Every structure is written in C-alpha cells, then in structure tokens.
VOZAMI-113917 format. One record per atom (N, C-alpha, C): residue in one letter; x, z, y. Coordinates in steps of 0.05 Angstrom, whole numbers, plus 5000, padded with zeros to 4 digits. Atoms other than C-alpha are relative to their C-alpha. Example, Ala and Ser with C-alpha at 12.3 -4.5 7.8 and 13.67 -1.06 7.14 Angstrom:
<recs>
A501850004976A524651564910A501850005024S498449994976S527351434979S498550145022
</recs>
This chain:
<recs>
X502850045008X595243735542X499449705000X500650295002X592843045520X497949925020X502050104981X588642605565X497250054991X502749965011X582742675518X499150295005X500749734996X582843435521X499550065030X500349964971X583843425596X497349905010X502550114992X577842965604X497650174991X502149845010X573543415561X499750265017X500249764984X575244035602X499049945028X501050084973X573843655667X497049964999X502950055002X567043435643X498450254994X501349755008X565344105611X501850245007X498249794992X569144625651X499350274989X500949745010X564945215624X499349994970X500650045029X564944975551X500450254984X499549765015X568145605524X498050225007X502049804992X563346035564X497349944988X502550075013X557445645539X499950074971X499849935028X559845735468X499650304995X500349715002X560346485479X497150085005X502749944994X553446495510X498149944977X501650085023X550546125451X500350204977X499549815021X553846615403X498550265006X501449754992X551047215442X497049974995X502850055004X544146895441X499350004971X500550015029X544646765366X500150284988X499949725010X546747485353X497550155008X502449864991X540947735394X497549914984X502250105017X536147295354X500050134973X499849885026X538847575289X499150295000X500749724998X537648285314X497250055010X502649974986X530848145345X497950124983X502149885017X527048385284X500850274990X499049765013X531348985267X498950255014X500949744990X528949705274X502150204992X498049805005X533850275279X499250275011X500449744988X534051015294X497650154989X502249835009X528551535289X497349875005X502750104998X521251365278X498350195016X501949834985X515651605323X498350164980X501749825016X511552185295X501350094974X498649915024X516852325242X502750125008X497449884995X523452685235X502149864984X498250155017X526952135196X500849745014X499050254989X531151535215X499849774980X500350245016X530650825189X502349974980X497650045017X537750815161X499950174975X500249825023X536451415116X497949904980X502050115018X530151095088X501049764985X498950255012X533550425075X502050074977X498049935020X539350745038X498850134976X501349865022X534951204997X498449814983X501750185015X530050664977X501649784986X498650245011X534650064966X502050074979X497849945018X540250424930X499350204978X500749795019X536650984893X497349964986X502749995011X529150924884X499049734991X501250275005X527450184885X500549914971X499650105027X530849994818X498450154979X501549845020X527550574780X497049945001X502950064997X520650424808X499349734987X500550265011X521149694789X500150004969X499949975029X523149884718X497550124989X502549875009X517150344712X497649825000X502350184996X512249824737X499949774980X499950205020X514449344683X498950104973X501049895026X511849814628X497149944997X502850065007X505149704593X498150175016X501949824987X501950314625X499449915028X500450064971X502950064696X499549705005X500450284994X502449314688X497149914996X502850085004X495049304666X498250165018X501849874980X489949454720X497249884997X502750095004X482449424711X498649975027X501150054974X478749114769X497649824998X502350174998X472148794787X500349825024X499650204979X473448164827X497549855007X502550144996X466147944826X498050155017X501849844983X463148484870X499449855026X500650144975X459448174929X500950155025X499249884975X461648305000X497750175011X502249834990X457548895027X499549985030X500350004971X458348715100X499049745012X501150254990X456647975109X499349834976X501250155022X452947465067X501749774990X498350225009X458346935064X501950094978X498349935022X461347014995X501549764989X498550235008X465046354993X502850084991X497449935011X471546374953X502049775003X497850204996X478146024962X500249824975X499850195023X478945394919X502949934994X497250065006X486545384921X500850114973X499349925027X489745424853X501650264999X498449764999X494545984874X498350255006X501849774995X488546424892X498750104974X501349925025X486246454820X501450234987X499049775016X487147074776X499349954971X500550035029X487947024701X499750284988X500449745012X484747634668X501150014971X498949975027X487247914602X497749964979X501750005023X484047774535X500150294988X500149725011X481848434500X502450074982X497949945019X487248374447X502850005013X497450004985X492748304501X500650275012X499749744987X491649014527X500450214978X499649795021X494449604486X497550164995X502549865008X489049964447X499850275014X500049744987X491050634478X499049985029X501050034972X489550364548X497149925000X502850095000X482950044528X498150224991X501749795011X480350694496X498650155023X501549854981X475051094532X501150285003X498849734997X478651704560X501150025029X498749974975X482351984619X502849864999X497550165003X488251574592X502550175002X497649845001X493152134581X501050004971X499350005028X494452344509X497550054984X502349945017X489752414449X499350305003X500549724997X490653164455X498750075028X501049964973X489353144530X497149915002X502850094999X482952754519X498150214989X501649795012X480253304475X499850245019X499949774981X482453844524X498349945024X501550074976X479453464583X497050014994X502849995007X472753384547X499150294997X500649725003X472854124529X499750145028X500049894973X474454314601X497549925015X502450094985X468753884628X497550144990X502449865010X463754204581X500050295009X499849724991X466254904600X499250025030X500550004971X465954724674X497049965005X502950054998X458854464665X498550254994X501449755008X456755104630X500350215021X499549804979X459955534684X498249955024X501650074977X456355164739X497050044995X502849965007X449655174703X499450304997X500449715003X450655914688X499550135026X500549894974X450456044762X497349925011X502650104991X443755694767X497850174986X502249855011X437256074757X498849864975X500950125025X434955964685X497149915001X502850084998X427855894708X499649725012X500250274988X429455234742X499549794979X500550225018X427154594710X502549854993X497750165007X431854124674X500749805022X499650194979X430853624731X501650125023X498649874978X433154134782X502850064992X497249955009X439154334740X501749755001X498550254998X441153604735X500749935028X499550064972X440453534810X502450175010X497849834992X445254124818X502749884990X497650125011X450353784772X500749745015X499550254985X449453124809X501350075027X498949924974X450853484875X502950094997X497249925005X457153794844X501849764997X498450245002X459653104825X500449875027X499850114972X458152874896X502150165015X498149844986X462053464922X502949934991X497450085009X467953264878X500949735012X499350264990X467652554905X501050015028X499049984973X469152804975X503050025001X497050005001X476352854952X501149715002X499050275002X476752094947X499949865027X499750144975X479051645004X499449704996X500650285004X477050974973X497749964981X502350075018X471250634938X501149874975X498850105025X473550544866X498049834985X501750175017X470850004819X498950174977X501149885024X466250214763X501349874976X498550115023X470650124702X498249914977X501850075022X464550074657X498249765007X501550244992X461649484695X500849764982X499350235017X461248854651X501849805015X498450184984X464748484708X502950105004X497349894997X470848944707X501849904977X498150125020X476848624671X502850115005X497249934998X484048814657X501649755010X498250214990X489248414695X502950084996X497149955002X496648364679X501349945027X498950034973X499948484746X502549845000X497550155001X506548184723X499549704998X500750285003X503047524707X498449895024X501550074976X499147524773X501350125024X498549864978X504447704825X498949945027X500950034972X502947804898X502049815014X498450194985X505547204937X498349825017X501550184983X503546674986X498249814984X501950165015X497246314963X498949765017X501250214982X495445875024X497550105012X502549894989X489546325041X500750115028X499449924973X489746385117X497949895019X501950114981X486246195181X497750195006X502349834992X479446455205X499050184977X501149835022X477346705136X501750254996X498249775004X483447155128X499950185024X500049844976X483247385200X497450155004X502549864999X475947575193X500250274986X499549755014X478148095143X501550205017X498349814984X483648395186X498750085026X501549934975X479348365249X498050224994X502049805008X473948765213X501450274996X498549755005X479149275191X500950135026X498949894975X482449365259X497850065021X502049974979X476449275305X498050214995X502349825006X471449705268X500850264986X499349775016X475550215230X502450155010X497549874991X481750405270X499650165025X500649824977X478350845323X500749865026X499250154977X479450295374X497649915017X502250094983X474850175434X500049705003X500250294997X472349465447X501649905023X498550094977X476249445512X502949934994X497250065008X482849395474X500049784980X499850225019X484548735442X502450044982X497749995018X489048685381X502349845012X497950154987X495848485407X501349804981X498650185017X497848095345X498249814985X501950185013X491647695327X500349725013X499550264989X493446955336X497549845007X502550144993X486046755341X498950085027X500949904974X485147155405X501749895022X498450084978X487346905473X501750235011X498349804988X492847265510X501550174981X498549855020X496847455450X502350145012X497849844989X501847995465X499050285006X500749724996X501748715488X498450045025X501749984977X497748565551X501050215019X498949824981X502448945596X500250284990X499749735010X503049535550X497350154997X502649865001X495549685551X499450114972X500649915027X494749725476X501750244992X498349795009X500750155463X499750255017X500649764983X499050615522X497650144988X502449885012X492250715490X500750134973X499349895026X495350825421X501450265003X498549754996X500151355446X498250225010X501949804990X494251705479X498150114979X501749895022X490651805413X501150264989X499049765014X491052455375X501749904976X498150075021X496252465319X498549894976X501450095024X491052375264X499149715003X501050274997X487951745293X502349805004X497650174998X494751465312X501249954973X498950035027X497151585241X498349824984X501850185014X491051235214X500749715006X499450274992X492550615254X502849914989X497350075009X499950635236X500149954970X500150045029X498250695162X498849734993X501250265006X493650085163X501949785009X498150204990X498749695205X502349974980X497850015019X504149885155X499349854975X501050155024X499949625097X499949705006X500150284992X498748975135X502849885002X497350094999X506148915149X501249954973X498950025027X507949025077X499049754986X501250245013X503148485053X501249755012X498850234988X505947995104X502949964991X497350015010X512948165080X500149874973X500150125026X511047985009X499549705001X500850284998X507947325030X502449845011X497750144989X514247145069X502249984980X497849995019X518947345013X499449834975X500750165024X515146974958X498249775010X501350234987X513246334995X500449754983X499850245016X511845674961X501749805016X498050164986X518045284983X500049714990X500050275012X517344684936X497749974981X502350055017X511144404903X499949714993X500050275009X512043774863X498649994973X501550035025X508743504800X501650114977X498449905023X514543744757X501250285005X498849744995X516844384792X498850135024X500949834978X514544954837X502050225004X498049804994X519445414872X499050195022X500849804981X518146064908X502550155011X497649864989X522946424955X499550095028X500249884973X524346715024X499749785021X500650194978X521446335083X500750145027X499049874976X525446545145X498249945024X501850074977X520846165193X497550174999X502449845003X514746525166X500650295008X499249724993X518347195171X500350045030X499649984971X520447075243X497449985016X502650024987X513446865263X498450265000X501549755003X510847535239X501550245012X498549764993X516448005259X502149975022X498050034979X521247695311X498950115026X500849864975X520948095376X499249805021X500650194979X521047485421X497449844994X502450165008X515847075382X497550165002X502449835001X511147665375X499750165025X500149864975X512347915446X500350304997X499449715004X515148575423X498550144979X501749875020X509948715370X501350024973X498850015026X514148525309X501550254992X498649755007X518949125310X498250244997X501949785004X513049595319X498649994973X501250035026X509949305257X501850114979X498049915020X516349445219X500350305001X500049714998X516450155245X497750124984X502349905014X509550255217X500349974970X499450035029X511949995149X501650254991X498449775007X517150555148X498350265001X501849774998X511751055170X498350024974X501650005024X507350845111X501750084976X498249935022X513350895064X500350314998X499649705000X514551625085X497550144991X502549875007X507251795076X499549994969X500450035029X506851515005X502250144984X497849865013X513651794987X499450304999X500749725000X511252485007X497850064979X502049965020X505152404962X501250014972X498750005026X509652244903X501450274995X498549755003X513852864915X498050234996X501949785002X507653304922X498550004974X501550025025X504253054858X501750064975X498249945023X510253234814X498950214981X501049805019X507053874785X497849904982X502250115017X501053474760X501249854976X498850165021X505553004720X501950164982X498249835017X509953564694X498550134977X501649885021X504253804650X500649854973X499350125026X505653684576X497849814990X502250165009X498753374567X499949725013X500050264986X500252794614X502349844989X497950165013X504052264574X499749705005X500350284994X501851594604X499349854974X500750075027X498351444539X499449704997X500550275007X498650734511X499649974970X500250015029X498650894437X502749974986X497350025010X506150794429X501650255008X498849744994X509351484425X502849975013X497350044990X516451234436X500049915029X500150114973X514750824498X498750205019X501349804983X510151364525X501950225009X498049804994X515651884521X502149905019X498050124983X520651424553X499049965028X501250044974X515951254610X499550265015X500449744987X514251984623X502750105011X497449914991X521652144628X500849855026X499350164977X522851564677X498250085024X501849924978X516751764718X500850265013X499249754990X519152474725X502749985016X497550054985X526052224746X499349895028X500850124975X522651814801X498850215018X501349804984X518352394825X502050225009X498049804991X524252884826X501949885021X498450144980X528252364864X498649995026X501650004976X522552294913X500050275014X500049724989X522453054921X502650065014X497449944988X529853054938X500549875027X499650144974X528852615000X500250215022X499449784981X531553025059X498050035023X501749994976X526352865113X497249904995X502650095008X519352835085X498050005023X502350004983X513052665123X498650274997X501349745001X509453315142X497049975002X502950035000X502153255122X498650235013X501349774988X500753945149X499749985030X500250054971X501653675220X497349875006X502650134996X495053295210X497850204993X502349835004X488253635213X500750305002X499049724998X491554275237X498750155023X501249874977X487054435296X497850204992X502249825005X480854865301X498549914975X500950065027X477654895231X497849805000X502350185000X470954565245X500749725010X499250254989X473954025288X501949854982X498150125019X479553895238X498549894976X501650095023X474453835181X498549755007X501550244992X470253335220X501849765003X498150224996X476352925238X501049904973X499150085027X478752925166X497849834986X502250155013X471852695142X499749725013X500150254986X471752145195X502349824990X497750145010X478751935173X499549894972X500550075027X476551925100X498049774998X502150205002X470251515112X501049735012X498950254988X473951005156X501749864979X498350135020X479050885101X498449904976X501750095022X473650855048X498649745007X501250254991X470350315089X501949774998X498050215002X476849915090X500249914970X499850085029X477049945013X497649834992X502350165006X470049645012X500349725012X499650264988X472249075058X501649824982X498450165019X477048855003X498349824982X501950175016X470948584965X499149765016X500850234984X470048085022X502249795002X497850194999X476847745013X499449764982X500850245015X475647024991X502049914979X497950075019X482246934954X500150224979X500049805021X481847284886X502750144996X497449885003X489347394882X500450205022X499849824978X489247704951X498250244997X501949795004X483148104933X501050204980X498849835020X486548374871X502050205012X497949844989X492648624908X499050175023X501249844978X488548854968X498650254989X501449785013X484149284923X501950204988X498149825012X490049564885X501550165020X498449854980X494049744947X498450195016X501749814985X488250054984X499350244982X500549775018X486550474922X502550174997X497549855002X493850664916X500450185024X499749844976X494150884988X497950215002X502149805001X487451234981X500750234982X499149795019X490251614921X502250175013X497949844986X496351814963X498850195020X501449834981X491652075017X498550234986X501349795016X487752454964X502050224992X497949815008X494152784940X500950175024X499049864976X496352965011X497950195011X502049844986X489653245035X497950124983X502049885018X485853484974X500050305004X500249714998X483254194978X500650134973X499549905027X484454264903X502950054995X497249925005X490754574875X501249814979X498750195017X495254044846X501650144978X498349865019X499654554811X498650204983X501449815017X494054944777X500249914971X499650065028X494754974701X497349964986X502550065015X489554724650X498650264991X501349765010X488355434625X499650215022X500349814978X487755744695X497250105004X502749934996X480255764691X498749915026X501050094974X479555444759X498449744996X501750255001X473954924767X500949815022X499150164978X477654654827X502849874994X497550125008X483454344788X500149715010X499550284991X486353694815X500449824976X499450195022X486253084770X500049715011X500050294994X487552334773X499249844976X500750185022X484551784731X502449814995X497950205005X488951254699X500149795022X500150204979X486550754751X501450095025X498749904976X488851204807X503050024996X497149985005X495651314774X501349735002X499050275000X496750574763X500149895029X500150104973X494650414834X502050145018X498249844984X498750974865X502949894998X497350085003X505350744835X500449715006X499750284993X504150004842X499949965030X500150024971X502250094915X502650095013X497449914989X508550494928X502249794993X498250215007X512349954890X500049775019X500250224981X509849434939X501350085026X498749914975X512049854999X503050014997X497249985006X518749984967X501349724999X499050285001X519549234954X500249895028X499950104973X517949085027X502550105015X497649894987X523549555051X502449854990X497850155011X528249195003X500249725010X500050284991X526048505025X500849985029X499250004972X527148695098X503149985001X497050035001X534548785080X500849724992X499450275009X534448115044X499849805024X500350184977X531747765106X502150055021X497949944981X536748125150X502649854992X497650135010X542447855107X499749695002X500450294997X539447155107X500349915029X499750074971X538947145183X502850035009X497249974993X546047395188X501649764991X498650235011X548146795146X498749745009X501550234990X543546325185X498449864978X501750115021X539346235122X501449804982X498650205016X544845845087X499950064971X500149935029X543746215021X497250114995X502749925006X536346225007X499550044971X500549965029X534746544940X497349884992X502450125011X529546164899X499050174977X501149835021X524846564855X498549834979
</recs>
C-alpha cells in the first residue's frame, strides 16, 4: 500500500462505511415519495394501476383528447366569485387564456344541440316534447298555464338533483370556446396567499372537517405536519362516504400539483422559454421527509381518485354504445373514428380487474343514506363554485374543467337514472350527458391519467439523480 493511501485510511478510517451510509441515505431519499401495495378503502394495489394506466390506457386517452370533439371546451371565465368580493386577477402572462375565434371551432360543435349526431338531435327534441306532454298529461287540465309551467320547472329542478357541480350557462354572452391544446395546464407562477385562500376554502369549509383539526399540508399555517397523527386519526374515524369525499378532493389537488411540477418554467429568456420537470418542486410537495409523512398519503389519494373516475368510465359504456351517440363535429369520417377509439377506451376501462365499488357508498339505512348523498352532492357543488374565485384564468379554466369532469363521474356513479335504458324504452328517467359533460369527463380523466404517468417519470428522474431532465 502506498504512503498516500495509508495516510488516507489513517485520517478517514471509516471512509468506506461513510460511503455506504451515504448510498443508503440516497436510496432512502429516492424512495421517500413512492407508494406501493394496496390502497386504503379499495381492493387494488398501486402496481396494478400503474401498469394498466401507463402501458395500456394512457396512450389511447391522449390520442382521443387531441381530436376536435374533445379539444374545444366552452367556459365562462368572467363569472364573479360568489363567496368574497375580491375579484382581483393575476397579471402574469402565463395566467392568460386565449379563447377561440368563432371560425376556429368546427361548425358541428358550435351548433345548438345536444352535440351528438344530426339524427340524434331530432330524436332528442322529439323525446323532450313527448316527455313534456307525458308530464303535463298527468296534471289536472283545469290548472292554469302558470301552474302547469311551475310543474315543468319543478321537474327540471328534480332532474338537476342528478348533478354534482355548478355548470356554466353555455348561452351566456361571456361563455367562449377554448382550445385546450393551445392553453395547456402548467405552472403559471400563481401561488402564495391568493392560491391558498382557494384551497383553504375547499378543505376547511367543504370536507366535513371540524375547526379543531388543522390542515397538515398548508404551508401558511404554523405547525405544519401531521400534529402527532391527530388529523389522520380523525380522518380514519370518519364514515366511508366522508372519508372518500376528502380523498377525492385531495387526489384532485395532488394531480394538479403533479402537472405544475411536470410542466414547470425552467428557462425564461428573451429568446426562449423551456418547460419541463422540476424535481425540487416535486419533492417539496410529495417527499415524505419534507412533508412530514403527508406526501405519500397525497399520492395514495391520487390513485384513489383514478380508481373512482376509471369506474365511472366503465359504467357509462352502455350510454356511448348507442348508435345515436357519434361525438358530432360535422366530419363523418373523424366522428366515426373517434367513436371507435372512445369505445376501445371504455371497453379497456371495463376490463380493469379491481374496480372501485360505488355500491359501498350510501349503502346504509335509506333515509340516512339519501341525506348523506345529498350533503355529499351539495358540498362538491360548492367546490365547483369556488373555481370562479381563482384569480389565474389558466388555473380557473383547468379547475372548472376538472371539477366538472369529476362531478360528471360522480353523476355517473350515483345517478338514480338507468344509464343502459334505450331511447325507445318510454322511460322518462333516461340518463343523458351534455357535450360539455362528455368533454369535461374525458379531459379530467386524462389529467389524472397523466399524473400517474408523470409520477413514473419523476421516479425515474430521481433514480438517475435528475441527470436527464426532459424539456418540453
């Protein structure tokens, strides 16, 4: 042994042990965000979800969302906040949304209809007239026209109880079509007290949480962390329905944070802007050590939300199997191709081996279950209204779309109407979806699917110490 090596071992006698310790610590840090095994309140494991989504479903969903039918979404971004008077808007350039010019949207999408096929529009109008006649036929003919109209208005109100979110009025002069591909969800710089005011309102006022429990992941509150397990002890003590509500909202929050971390502004110069994966941002939101154990639970809730929306897709298959549903844009060739791809996606979703069981919710005593379901519905509807308080227009756009998509999934899972009833069945309780609901449903699931895929990307980047950062 040379004198130099001997001197090094004398000065650092535990050098090899220290190197091993550093390696173990580094491996632990790489694994600190990972979630494995079975999920709480489900019969499925993380690995099955990852393989199914990343290798089978994700590519097909992305292809579908690039089509004209799903890329154009009509939204009103000018509605005032219904909960507080401060309607200030973000001035950052990345918060802006560029709406479509009328001639940029396919004529078939812009037409006044249920947005299926020309034939379906006629059938739908005929069905509505028949349904109206049937309902009025049950009303005493001696009633005044005003009373008859009141009966019809009440019927429409009764139909609205199927909905879990507050939808925009498509006929409002402030409602505009937006090309989602040209206005992607990504980091905009909108953060701090303004953004946290939105999430605080959602969690503190709508997630069935008493004031004695503080949010464990709000950086604006003192004592960040799980507070000795207090929050999670309370959460596990909730009934399945209320616990599922919280996990659904947390999963949506996690998914949005995943998108912002994966499409982060990494370079901003006068000649070039580059977007890509920000490992530091990802770890701040999901690393177990940095978040004091909360990060992995957030990721678990992302998988929970994925299972819930995946189950909705499998359940709504009979609705889209109808010949009258053709995703109408006016281009017969493209419409037929899109319908075929959509059915492939829904049949693939149906083939998933361990679906979320919606029948486990609201399964108690009938009156109590109905009251709980209504409370669940109104709480989520309230969250959809909070989206009109988001100061960043880009964030508001994607917040409104994803809450409407999740609300549509809940409508599919818990509607009392028969999804598989046929148009000629004579039933006035047939299930239907508007084009807005269809576009929101699949785009919202596309966002969740993307988050699952991006989690794998971040895992690979951390394994390589971030040495190969993809730039978008």
